[in-house]
Every structure is written in C-alpha cells, then in structure tokens.
DSSP file (Angstrom, degrees, kcal/mol; ACC not computed):
  #  RESIDUE AA STRUCTURE BP1 BP2  ACC     N-H-->O    O-->H-N    N-H-->O    O-->H-N    TCO  KAPPA ALPHA  PHI   PSI    X-CA   Y-CA   Z-CA
    1    1 A X              0   0    0      0, 0.0   104,-3.0     0, 0.0     2,-0.4   0.000 360.0 360.0 360.0 141.2   98.2 -184.9  -67.4
    2    2 A X  E     +a  105   0A   0    102,-0.2     2,-0.4   104,-0.0   104,-0.2  -0.961 360.0 180.0-120.2 133.9   95.3 -182.9  -65.9
    3    3 A X  E     -a  106   0A   0    102,-3.0   104,-2.7    -2,-0.4     2,-0.3  -0.977  25.0-127.0-127.9 141.6   93.2 -183.9  -63.0
    4    4 A X  E >   -a  107   0A   0     -2,-0.4     3,-2.3   102,-0.2   104,-0.2  -0.702  39.5 -94.3 -87.7 142.3   90.3 -181.9  -61.5
    5    5 A X  T 3  S+     0   0    0    102,-3.1    73,-0.1    -2,-0.3    -1,-0.1  -0.304 112.2  19.3 -53.2 128.2   90.4 -181.1  -57.7
    6    6 A X  T 3  S+     0   0    0     71,-0.5    -1,-0.3     1,-0.3     2,-0.2   0.394  84.2 147.6  90.4  -2.7   88.4 -183.8  -55.9
    7    7 A X    <   -     0   0    0     -3,-2.3     2,-0.4    70,-0.1    -1,-0.3  -0.463  31.1-158.2 -68.5 136.9   88.5 -186.5  -58.7
    8    8 A X        +     0   0    0     -2,-0.2    65,-0.2     1,-0.1     3,-0.1  -0.953  68.1  15.1-117.9 134.3   88.5 -190.0  -57.3
    9    9 A X  S    S+     0   0    0     63,-2.9     2,-0.4    -2,-0.4    -1,-0.1   0.544  76.1 150.8  84.8   7.2   89.8 -193.0  -59.3
   10   10 A X        -     0   0    0     -3,-0.1    62,-2.4     1,-0.1     2,-0.4  -0.609  46.8-124.1 -72.5 127.7   91.6 -191.0  -62.0
   11   11 A X  E     -F   71   0B   0     -2,-0.4     2,-0.6    60,-0.2    60,-0.2  -0.585  21.4-163.0 -82.7 130.4   94.5 -193.2  -63.2
   12   12 A X  E     -F   70   0B   0     58,-3.3    58,-1.9    -2,-0.4     2,-0.5  -0.961   5.3-162.9-110.9 119.8   98.0 -191.8  -63.1
   13   13 A X  E     -F   69   0B   0     -2,-0.6     2,-0.6    56,-0.2    56,-0.2  -0.899   2.8-167.4-102.4 127.4  100.5 -193.8  -65.3
   14   14 A X  E     -F   68   0B   0     54,-2.8    54,-2.6    -2,-0.5     2,-0.3  -0.943  10.9-147.9-119.4 111.7  104.2 -193.1  -64.5
   15   15 A X  E     -F   67   0B   0     -2,-0.6     2,-0.3    52,-0.2    52,-0.2  -0.558  21.6-174.6 -74.0 136.5  106.6 -194.4  -67.0
   16   16 A X        -     0   0    0     50,-2.5     4,-0.1    -2,-0.3    83,-0.0  -0.793  35.5-132.6-125.0 170.8  110.0 -195.6  -65.5
   17   17 A X  S    S+     0   0    0     -2,-0.3     2,-0.3     2,-0.1    50,-0.1   0.175  79.8  97.4-103.4  15.1  113.3 -196.8  -66.9
   18   18 A X  S    S-     0   0    0     48,-0.3     2,-0.8    79,-0.0    -2,-0.2  -0.705  78.8-122.7-104.9 152.4  113.3 -199.7  -64.4
   19   19 A X        -     0   0    0     -2,-0.3     3,-0.5     1,-0.1    47,-0.2  -0.874  31.1-174.6 -86.9 111.0  112.2 -203.3  -64.7
   20   20 A X    >   +     0   0    0     45,-3.2     3,-1.4    -2,-0.8    46,-0.1   0.296  51.4 105.3 -93.4   9.1  109.6 -203.4  -61.9
   21   21 A X  T 3  S+     0   0    0     44,-0.3    -1,-0.2     1,-0.3    45,-0.1   0.755  81.6  46.8 -66.7 -24.7  108.9 -207.1  -62.0
   22   22 A X  T 3  S+     0   0    0     -3,-0.5    70,-0.6    69,-0.0    -1,-0.3   0.028  83.6 150.8-103.0  27.7  110.8 -207.9  -58.8
   23   23 A X  E <   +B   91   0A   0     -3,-1.4    68,-0.2    68,-0.2     3,-0.1  -0.275  29.0 176.1 -69.2 142.9  109.4 -205.0  -56.7
   24   24 A X  E    S+     0   0A   0     66,-2.9     2,-0.3     1,-0.4    67,-0.2   0.627  80.0  12.1-103.5 -32.6  109.0 -205.2  -52.9
   25   25 A X  E     -B   90   0A   0     65,-2.2    65,-2.4    17,-0.0     2,-0.4  -0.980  60.8-166.6-150.5 133.0  107.8 -201.7  -52.6
   26   26 A X  E     -B   89   0A   0     -2,-0.3    17,-1.4    20,-0.2     2,-0.4  -0.972  16.0-178.3-118.3 135.3  106.6 -199.1  -55.1
   27   27 A X  E     -BC  88  42A   0     61,-2.6    61,-2.8    -2,-0.4     2,-0.4  -0.976  18.3-162.4-134.8 147.0  106.2 -195.4  -54.1
   28   28 A X  E     -BC  87  41A   0     13,-2.8    13,-2.4    -2,-0.4     2,-0.4  -0.990  15.1-152.7-126.5 123.5  105.1 -192.2  -55.7
   29   29 A X  E     -BC  86  40A   0     57,-3.0    57,-1.7    -2,-0.4     2,-0.4  -0.797   9.7-163.9 -95.4 135.6  106.0 -189.0  -54.0
   30   30 A X  E     -BC  85  39A   0      9,-3.0     9,-2.0    -2,-0.4     2,-0.4  -0.965   6.3-173.7-121.4 134.8  103.8 -185.9  -54.5
   31   31 A X  E     -BC  84  38A   0     53,-2.3    53,-2.3    -2,-0.4     7,-0.2  -0.997  22.7-126.7-131.2 129.0  104.7 -182.3  -53.8
   32   32 A X    >   -     0   0    0      5,-2.8     3,-1.6    -2,-0.4    51,-0.1  -0.169  30.5-103.0 -68.9 163.6  102.3 -179.4  -54.0
   33   33 A X  T 3  S+     0   0    0      1,-0.3    -1,-0.1    47,-0.1    48,-0.1   0.846 125.1  44.9 -57.0 -35.6  103.0 -176.3  -56.1
   34   34 A X  T 3  S-     0   0    0      3,-0.0    -1,-0.3     1,-0.0    -2,-0.1   0.441 107.8-128.0 -89.2   1.9  103.8 -174.3  -53.0
   35   35 A X  S <  S+     0   0    0     -3,-1.6    -2,-0.1     2,-0.2     3,-0.1   0.583  82.6 108.9  64.7  13.2  106.0 -177.2  -51.7
   36   36 A X        +     0   0    0      1,-0.1     2,-0.5    -5,-0.0    -1,-0.1   0.686  69.4  58.1 -89.5 -20.5  104.1 -177.0  -48.3
   37   37 A X        +     0   0    0      2,-0.0    -5,-2.8    42,-0.0     2,-0.4  -0.951  62.1 165.9-115.7 124.2  102.2 -180.3  -48.9
   38   38 A X  E     +C   31   0A   0     -2,-0.5     2,-0.3    -7,-0.2    -7,-0.2  -0.999   3.8 161.7-134.2 137.4  104.1 -183.6  -49.5
   39   39 A X  E     -C   30   0A   0     -9,-2.0    -9,-3.0    -2,-0.4     2,-0.4  -0.986  23.7-141.2-151.1 160.8  102.8 -187.1  -49.3
   40   40 A X  E     -C   29   0A   0     -2,-0.3     2,-0.4   -11,-0.2   -11,-0.2  -0.969   5.0-162.3-124.8 136.9  103.7 -190.6  -50.5
   41   41 A X  E     +C   28   0A   0    -13,-2.4   -13,-2.8    -2,-0.4     2,-0.2  -0.948  23.4 171.2-112.6 141.0  101.4 -193.3  -51.9
   42   42 A X  E >>  -C   27   0A   0     -2,-0.4     3,-1.6   -15,-0.2     4,-0.7  -0.794  28.3 -16.9-140.3 179.8  102.9 -196.8  -51.9
   43   43 A X  T 34 S+     0   0    0    -17,-1.4     4,-0.1     1,-0.3    -1,-0.1  -0.314 116.9  28.5 -55.7 140.5  102.0 -200.5  -52.5
   44   44 A X  T 34 S+     0   0    0      2,-0.2    -1,-0.3    -3,-0.1   -19,-0.0  -0.995 127.7  46.7 -88.2  -1.5   99.3 -201.8  -52.6
   45   45 A X  T <4 S+     0   0    0     -3,-1.6    26,-0.5   -19,-0.1     2,-0.5   0.820 113.9  55.5 -68.4 -28.5   97.8 -198.5  -53.8
   46   46 A X  E  < S-G   70   0B   0     -4,-0.7     2,-0.3   -20,-0.3   -20,-0.2  -0.906  77.4-178.8-104.3 129.5  100.6 -198.2  -56.3
   47   47 A X  E     -G   69   0B   0     22,-2.2    22,-2.4    -2,-0.5     2,-0.4  -0.809  31.4-144.2-124.6 164.9  101.1 -201.1  -58.7
   48   48 A X        -     0   0    0     -2,-0.3    20,-0.2    20,-0.2   -25,-0.1  -0.812  33.6-143.6-124.5  87.1  103.4 -202.2  -61.5
   49   49 A X        -     0   0    0     -2,-0.4    16,-2.9    18,-0.2    18,-0.3  -0.148   8.5-142.3 -57.5 143.6  101.0 -204.1  -63.9
   50   50 A X  S    S+     0   0    0     14,-0.2     2,-0.3    15,-0.1    14,-0.2   0.028  81.2  73.5 -95.4  27.2  102.4 -207.1  -65.7
   51   51 A X  S    S-     0   0    0     12,-0.1    14,-0.3    11,-0.0    11,-0.1  -0.952  94.9 -92.3-131.5 153.9  100.4 -206.2  -68.8
   52   52 A X        -     0   0    0     -2,-0.3    11,-0.2    12,-0.2     3,-0.1  -0.310  46.5-112.2 -61.2 149.0  100.9 -203.4  -71.3
   53   53 A X        -     0   0    0      9,-2.6    -1,-0.1     1,-0.1    11,-0.1  -0.300  35.2 -95.6 -73.1 164.5   99.1 -200.2  -70.6
   54   54 A X        -     0   0    0      1,-0.1     2,-0.7     7,-0.1     8,-0.4  -0.283  60.1 -74.8 -66.9 170.5   96.3 -199.0  -72.8
   55   55 A X        -     0   0    0      6,-0.1     2,-0.5    -3,-0.1     6,-0.2  -0.606  53.8-154.7 -71.3 111.3   97.2 -196.5  -75.5
   56   56 A X  B >>  -H   60   0C   0      4,-2.5     4,-3.3    -2,-0.7     3,-2.5  -0.795  23.3-109.2 -94.1 123.1   97.8 -193.3  -73.6
   57   57 A X  T 34 S+     0   0    0     -2,-0.5    -1,-0.1     1,-0.3    -2,-0.0  -0.236 101.9   7.1 -53.5 130.7   97.3 -190.1  -75.7
   58   58 A X  T 34 S+     0   0    0      1,-0.1    -1,-0.3    -3,-0.0    -3,-0.0   0.323 134.1  52.9  80.7  -7.6  100.6 -188.3  -76.3
   59   59 A X  T <4 S-     0   0    0     -3,-2.5     2,-0.3     1,-0.1    -2,-0.2   0.686  86.4-151.5-122.5 -46.0  102.6 -191.2  -74.8
   60   60 A X  B  <  -H   56   0C   0     -4,-3.3    -4,-2.5     2,-0.1     2,-0.5  -0.737  48.7 -20.7 102.9-154.7  101.5 -194.5  -76.5
   61   61 A X        -     0   0    0     -2,-0.3     2,-0.5    -6,-0.2    -6,-0.1  -0.818  57.0-146.8 -98.0 128.7  101.6 -197.9  -74.9
   62   62 A X        -     0   0    0     -2,-0.5    -9,-2.6    -8,-0.4     5,-0.1  -0.819  25.3-116.1 -94.2 130.3  103.8 -198.6  -71.9
   63   63 A X    >   -     0   0    0     -2,-0.5     3,-1.4   -11,-0.2     4,-0.2  -0.265  40.2 -86.0 -65.0 150.8  105.3 -202.1  -71.7
   64   64 A X  T 3  S+     0   0    0      1,-0.2   -14,-0.2   -14,-0.2   -12,-0.2  -0.180 111.2  16.0 -52.2 145.4  104.4 -204.4  -68.9
   65   65 A X  T 3  S+     0   0    0    -16,-2.9   -45,-3.2   -14,-0.3   -44,-0.3   0.646 106.3  88.1  63.3  19.2  106.4 -204.1  -65.7
   66   66 A X  S <  S+     0   0    0     -3,-1.4   -50,-2.5   -17,-0.3     2,-0.3   0.347  80.5  54.0-124.2   3.8  107.9 -200.7  -66.7
   67   67 A X  E     -F   15   0B   0    -18,-0.3     2,-0.3   -52,-0.2   -52,-0.2  -0.969  68.3-132.3-138.7 154.0  105.3 -198.3  -65.4
   68   68 A X  E     -F   14   0B   0    -54,-2.6   -54,-2.8    -2,-0.3     2,-0.4  -0.806  19.2-156.2-102.7 148.5  103.5 -197.5  -62.1
   69   69 A X  E     +FG  13  47B   0    -22,-2.4   -22,-2.2    -2,-0.3     2,-0.4  -0.989  14.4 172.7-129.6 132.5   99.8 -197.1  -61.8
   70   70 A X  E     -FG  12  46B   0    -58,-1.9   -58,-3.3    -2,-0.4     2,-0.5  -0.999  21.7-147.0-141.0 135.5   97.9 -195.2  -59.2
   71   71 A X  E     -F   11   0B   0    -26,-0.5   -60,-0.2    -2,-0.4   -61,-0.1  -0.910  34.4-113.0-101.9 125.3   94.2 -194.3  -58.9
   72   72 A X        -     0   0    0    -62,-2.4   -63,-2.9    -2,-0.5     2,-0.2  -0.153  28.5-143.8 -59.3 149.5   93.6 -190.9  -57.2
   73   73 A X    >   -     0   0    0    -65,-0.2     3,-1.6   -64,-0.1     4,-0.4  -0.673  29.5 -91.8-112.7 168.8   91.9 -190.8  -53.8
   74   74 A X  T 3  S+     0   0    0      1,-0.3     3,-0.2    -2,-0.2   -68,-0.1   0.830 117.8  26.9 -53.2 -48.0   89.5 -188.3  -52.3
   75   75 A X  T 3  S+     0   0    0      1,-0.2    -1,-0.3   -70,-0.1     3,-0.3   0.068  85.5 111.8-108.8  25.8   91.8 -185.9  -50.6
   76   76 A X  S <  S+     0   0    0     -3,-1.6     2,-0.6     1,-0.2    -1,-0.2   0.936  82.3  30.9 -62.2 -47.9   95.0 -186.3  -52.6
   77   77 A X        +     0   0    0     -4,-0.4   -71,-0.5    -3,-0.2    -1,-0.2  -0.862  55.4 153.6-125.6  98.1   95.0 -182.9  -54.3
   78   78 A X        +     0   0    0     -2,-0.6     2,-0.4    -3,-0.3    -1,-0.1   0.582  64.4  68.1 -94.9 -13.3   93.5 -179.9  -52.4
   79   79 A X  S    S-     0   0    0      2,-0.0     2,-0.1    29,-0.0   -46,-0.1  -0.913  76.6-134.5-114.1 132.8   95.7 -177.3  -54.1
   80   80 A X        +     0   0    0     -2,-0.4     2,-0.3    25,-0.1    27,-0.2  -0.487  62.3  61.2 -80.3 155.4   95.4 -176.3  -57.8
   81   81 A X  E    S- D   0 106A   0     25,-2.6    25,-3.0    -2,-0.1     2,-0.7  -0.806  94.5 -29.2 126.5-168.0   98.5 -175.9  -59.9
   82   82 A X  E     - D   0 105A   0     -2,-0.3     2,-0.4    23,-0.2    23,-0.2  -0.782  55.7-160.7 -92.2 115.8  101.4 -178.1  -61.0
   83   83 A X  E     - D   0 104A   0     21,-3.1    21,-2.1    -2,-0.7     2,-0.4  -0.759  14.6-130.4 -94.2 138.9  102.3 -180.9  -58.6
   84   84 A X  E     -BD  31 103A   0    -53,-2.3   -53,-2.3    -2,-0.4     2,-0.3  -0.742  26.6-172.0 -85.9 134.9  105.7 -182.6  -58.8
   85   85 A X  E     -BD  30 102A   0     17,-2.5    17,-2.5    -2,-0.4     2,-0.3  -0.961   6.6-179.5-127.2 148.7  105.5 -186.4  -58.8
   86   86 A X  E     -B   29   0A   0    -57,-1.7   -57,-3.0    -2,-0.3     2,-0.3  -0.966  18.9-137.1-151.6 130.4  108.4 -188.9  -58.6
   87   87 A X  E     -B   28   0A   0     13,-0.5    12,-3.2    -2,-0.3     2,-0.4  -0.642  14.8-166.6 -88.8 142.8  108.5 -192.7  -58.6
   88   88 A X  E     -BE  27  98A   0    -61,-2.8   -61,-2.6    -2,-0.3     2,-0.4  -0.999   2.4-164.0-130.3 131.7  110.6 -194.8  -56.2
   89   89 A X  E     -BE  26  97A   0      8,-2.7     8,-2.7    -2,-0.4     2,-0.4  -0.960   7.1-178.7-119.8 129.5  111.3 -198.5  -56.7
   90   90 A X  E     +BE  25  96A   0    -65,-2.4   -66,-2.9    -2,-0.4   -65,-2.2  -0.994   4.8 178.8-128.9 131.8  112.6 -200.8  -54.0
   91   91 A X  E >   -B   23   0A   0      4,-1.7     3,-0.5    -2,-0.4     4,-0.5  -0.636  43.2 -92.5-122.8-174.3  113.4 -204.5  -54.4
   92   92 A X  T 3  S+     0   0    0    -70,-0.6   -69,-0.1     1,-0.2    -2,-0.0   0.546 113.1  62.9 -78.0  -8.9  114.7 -207.3  -52.3
   93   93 A X  T 3  S-     0   0    0      2,-0.1    -1,-0.2     0, 0.0    -3,-0.0   0.768 123.2-106.1 -69.3 -29.0  118.4 -207.0  -53.1
   94   94 A X    <   +     0   0    0     -3,-0.5     2,-0.4     1,-0.1    -2,-0.2   0.636  66.7 157.6 -89.1 141.2  118.0 -204.2  -51.8
   95   95 A X        -     0   0    0     -4,-0.5    -4,-1.7     2,-0.0     2,-0.4  -0.937  20.0-166.3-118.5 147.5  118.0 -201.7  -54.6
   96   96 A X  E     -E   90   0A   0     -2,-0.4     2,-0.4    -6,-0.2    -6,-0.2  -0.922   9.1-176.9-136.6 110.3  116.4 -198.3  -54.4
   97   97 A X  E     -E   89   0A   0     -8,-2.7    -8,-2.7    -2,-0.4     2,-0.5  -0.884  10.8-156.5-109.9 138.6  115.9 -196.4  -57.7
   98   98 A X  E     -E   88   0A   0     -2,-0.4   -10,-0.2   -10,-0.2     3,-0.1  -0.965  15.2-143.5-117.2 124.1  114.4 -192.9  -57.9
   99   99 A X        -     0   0    0    -12,-3.2   -83,-0.1    -2,-0.5     3,-0.1  -0.157  29.8 -80.1 -79.1 173.9  112.8 -191.8  -61.1
  100  100 A X        -     0   0    0      1,-0.1   -13,-0.5   -14,-0.1    -1,-0.2  -0.350  52.9-100.3 -68.6 154.2  112.8 -188.5  -62.9
  101  101 A X        -     0   0    0    -15,-0.1     2,-0.3    -3,-0.1   -15,-0.2  -0.487  43.1-177.5 -74.9 147.7  110.5 -185.8  -61.7
  102  102 A X  E     - D   0  85A   0    -17,-2.5   -17,-2.5    -2,-0.2     2,-0.4  -0.847  17.0-126.5-135.0 174.0  107.3 -185.2  -63.6
  103  103 A X  E     - D   0  84A   0     -2,-0.3     2,-0.4   -19,-0.2   -19,-0.2  -0.967  14.6-173.2-127.1 141.7  104.3 -182.8  -63.3
  104  104 A X  E     - D   0  83A   0    -21,-2.1   -21,-3.1    -2,-0.4     2,-0.5  -0.987  22.8-133.2-125.6 144.4  100.6 -183.2  -63.1
  105  105 A X  E     -aD   2  82A   0   -104,-3.0  -102,-3.0    -2,-0.4     2,-0.6  -0.840  11.7-159.0-100.7 128.0   98.2 -180.3  -63.3
  106  106 A X  E     -aD   3  81A   0    -25,-3.0   -25,-2.6    -2,-0.5     2,-0.3  -0.928  14.0-164.5-105.0 123.5   95.4 -180.0  -60.8
  107  107 A X  E     -a    4   0A   0   -104,-2.7  -102,-3.1    -2,-0.6     2,-0.1  -0.792  16.5-118.9-109.3 152.0   92.6 -177.7  -62.0
  108  108 A X        -     0   0    0     -2,-0.3     2,-0.2  -104,-0.2    -1,-0.0  -0.354  27.1-119.0 -79.4 165.2   89.8 -176.2  -60.0
  109  109 A X              0   0    0     -2,-0.1    -1,-0.1  -105,-0.1  -103,-0.0  -0.607 360.0 360.0 -99.2 163.9   86.1 -176.9  -60.6
  110  110 A X              0   0    0     -2,-0.2    -1,-0.1     0, 0.0    -2,-0.0   0.486 360.0 360.0 -67.3 360.0   83.4 -174.3  -61.6
C-alpha cells in the first residue's frame, strides 16, 4: 500500500488471522523506516468492522471481524519510505495476539 505524506483519511486495511469480534482493544503499531519514530493507534480510531471489506486490489475481500481498519491522521507519517505496521488484538479473557509485520510505503509530494 502506498500513502502520500500528509494524506488524511486514507484507509489502511490490516488482514489478521484472528477472530476480532470479541475485542476490548485494537492497536496498530507503526515504526518509521529509520526506526526512530514509533507510535500506536488504538480503539476507537482502529476498528474491526462487522461487515466484509470492499474488494481491495491485489488482496480481495476480507471477511467481517477478521481485519482492522484505520483512517490516517494529519501528522501520522512525516518520513518517506517503508513503514513497519503490526496489529495487536486484546480481548476480555485476557488474550493478547500480535500479528505479522507488514509494510506501507510513504511517498513524498511534488
């Protein structure tokens, strides 16, 4: 996935191997290319929709309650390059599952 620096409201879909229907807390960890900037976004900014995703190019349709959804905010990505992202799921039992790492590319503007 590619996002331009400064884009607001760009949707990030993160496929997980978890059933997210019983979530208490959803988190997405972000790490900059130089590993100097790390931040976490969590519920309510991160959701696990109970409907199937739209058809995502190169991925397809993600089933309800199996993916996290996040809309980018103004100052999320100040550095261009490949950012590491990782989903974390916490429920009431308590369980804490950590997903596989993924990459999103942040590109500069003209």
